[in-house]
C-alpha positions, 0 to 999 in steps of 0.5 A: 986037509985039502978036502976039509977046506973044500967042504968048508968053502962049499958050506959058506957059499951055500949059506951066502946064497940062501942069505942073498935075496933074489932079483925078483924078491928085491923088485917085489919088496921095492914095489911094496914100499910106497914112495915117501912123497906119496905116503905123505900125501896120503897122510894129509888126505886122511887128515883132511877127510877127518878134519872135514868130517869133524867140522861138519859134525861140530857144525851140525851139533852146534846148530842143533843144540842152538835150535833146541836151546832157543829158550836159553841165553840173553839173545833168546830172552830178547826174542821172547820179549819182542815176540811174546812177553807173557809166554817168555816169562812163563817159560823162563821160570816156574817160580814167582815172576812178574813184569811192570811196564809203561809205554807212550805212543805217538801216532800221526793225527792222534793224541798221545796214548800212555799205558802202564800195567803190571803182571804178577804170578806168585807161586803159592807156598807148599804147592810145588809150583802147581798153583799160582796167584795171578795179578794182572792188568789187561792191555787188550781191554783198554780201548780208550786212549789215556792222554794224561800220563798221571792217570794211566793207572786209573782207566785200567782193567785189573784181574785176579785169578788162581792158576792150576798148572797141569803136569808138564809133558815133554812138549806139552804144557797145560794150565787152568785159570779161574778168576775175576776182572774188576773195572766197574762191575765184576766180570768172572772168567775161566780159561784153559790154555794148552801149548805144544812146542816142537824142535825140528832140524832147523825150526822151532814151532810153538802152537797155543790154544786158549778157550775161555768163558766170561760172564760178559762175553760168553765163549771165546777162543784164541789160537797162535802158531809160530815157527822160528828158524835161526839163520846164524848165531845173531839172526833169526826168522819167525813166521806167526799166525793168530786168530782171536774169536768171540762168540758174541762177535761171530767172527775172528780177528786175524794176525799174520806176521813175518819178523827178522831178529838181529842181536847187536850185542849182549845188551841190545837187539833189533827186530824188523816186523811186517804184520797184516791184520784182518778178520773173517768178516771180510775175506777180500780186505786187509784191515791194516798193514804195519811195518815196524823196526824195534830197538830193544836195550837192556839199560840196567842189570838184568831186568830193566829194558828200554824199547823204541819202535818207529812204525809205518801203517796203512790202515783201511779206516784211513783209506790205506794212507801212510800213518806213521807212529812211534812207541817208547816202552820201559819195562822191568822183568823180574823173577826170571832166570836169564 
């Protein structure tokens, strides 16, 4: 009996020794479990890193999508109206669209100048938007000032043309126009226009080349290049260059401009513009420098706009003396998805 009790005690003692961890084992286990305070800090560090990376990704995606979507939204429509009405209207809608406008300009020492006009692009039926009938007034052809507001539609150059839209590529757009101008004797014309638009990290660039032929001026060409960069959601910076050449004149008129756009709200915007005018006829002189501040506001629904433009010019023909001017523009744009 005694020997049996001794055997049982020995077995229980052996099991207890195997179950009890050694000192080395305890130290190793303690070193493998980090302090809760450090564990909490590490968790916060991982969260901070993840949040930081997620924020940077969101910022980059937002900026990228904003640059690529400059043709969408009312802010970009304001920009398009400021920078180039014709191209903005054409790019915003593939269907029928148009623009009716009236402007009044007052320049120091010059009688008031009133202008009115219309630009319509009507898609012909069953043509899949590839053929358009153009009815336009040409502002560039009206050299003389119209001082009578009631006669603004009389001394205007009108034109009618058929436009053929070539199949659009990813970045390219090409069109061909053939028509007639009437202001006295009819003038027949043809022109081909190609435009390329590209998006980079922070810039949107646009290059437009037009080659034309007219019965009264023979061959001519126009080249435009611009680069637009969003500074933030409400501000944009733009550089633009234009060269207009006529074979009869044998020189090109040059236009270099720098613009800063500011969207005040969904209905109004400001544009600060500095422009230098010159020509290849004289490389050493600038014909005129113009500093203008334009305020544009949507005054009715989506289509009626009011624009006021105070400006200061330094023309060479006036010995570069300061020449202030003020322009008011009222226009209606329709058939464009904004």
